[in-house]
C-alpha positions as CSV (number, residue, x, y, z in Angstrom):
1,X,0.2,-32.2,-14.1
2,X,0.8,-29.6,-11.1
3,X,-0.4,-25.9,-11.6
4,X,2.5,-23.4,-11.3
5,X,2.7,-20.9,-8.4
6,X,2.0,-17.4,-8.7
7,X,5.1,-15.2,-8.0
8,X,3.9,-11.9,-5.8
9,X,5.3,-8.7,-7.1
10,X,8.2,-7.8,-5.5
11,X,7.4,-3.8,-5.7
12,X,4.5,-4.5,-4.1
13,X,5.4,-7.0,-1.2
14,X,8.1,-3.7,0.0
15,X,5.0,-0.8,-0.3
16,X,2.3,-2.9,1.1
17,X,0.7,-4.9,3.6
18,X,-2.3,-6.4,5.3
19,X,-4.4,-6.3,8.0
20,X,-6.2,-9.7,9.1
21,X,-9.3,-8.2,7.8
22,X,-7.6,-7.8,3.9
23,X,-7.4,-4.3,4.2
24,X,-4.4,-2.9,2.1
25,X,-2.3,-0.5,4.6
26,X,-0.1,1.8,2.2
27,X,2.2,4.6,3.9
28,X,0.8,8.3,3.3
29,X,1.4,9.9,0.2
30,X,2.8,13.2,-0.9
31,X,6.0,13.4,1.6
32,X,8.8,12.8,-0.5
33,X,9.5,16.7,-1.5
34,X,8.1,20.3,-1.1
35,X,7.3,20.3,2.0
36,X,8.0,23.9,2.3
37,X,4.7,24.8,0.4
38,X,2.6,22.4,2.5
39,X,0.7,23.4,5.7
40,X,2.0,22.0,9.1
41,X,-1.6,20.3,9.5
42,X,-1.1,18.5,6.6
43,X,2.0,17.8,7.1
44,X,1.3,16.1,10.4
45,X,-2.1,14.5,9.2
46,X,0.7,12.3,6.5
47,X,2.1,10.7,9.0
48,X,2.3,7.0,9.5
49,X,0.1,4.5,7.7
50,X,-3.6,4.7,5.9
51,X,-5.8,1.8,4.4
52,X,-6.0,1.7,0.8
53,X,-9.8,2.4,-1.1
54,X,-11.8,-0.6,-2.5
55,X,-10.6,0.1,-6.0
56,X,-7.1,0.7,-5.3
57,X,-6.8,-2.7,-3.1
58,X,-8.2,-4.5,-5.5
59,X,-5.2,-3.5,-7.9
60,X,-2.5,-4.0,-5.3
61,X,-4.2,-8.3,-4.2
62,X,-3.9,-8.5,-7.9
63,X,-0.4,-8.6,-7.3
64,X,0.2,-10.3,-4.2
65,X,-1.7,-13.8,-4.5
66,X,-1.4,-15.7,-1.2
67,X,-1.0,-12.2,0.6
68,X,1.5,-11.3,3.0
């Protein structure tokens, strides 16, 4: 009997990607609203993407069993 394929979570597929070494890339948090109260330097530092920490990336990798 064949083992069933695991499905990737659709939300993880859209929000995260993997580097060639297997680290998880995510967009910076805290840029949706309330920009007027944040400092200019804070807004600048939150541009682009970031690499998730070890504990967070472990959770994300559970939801993408075959990588992306």
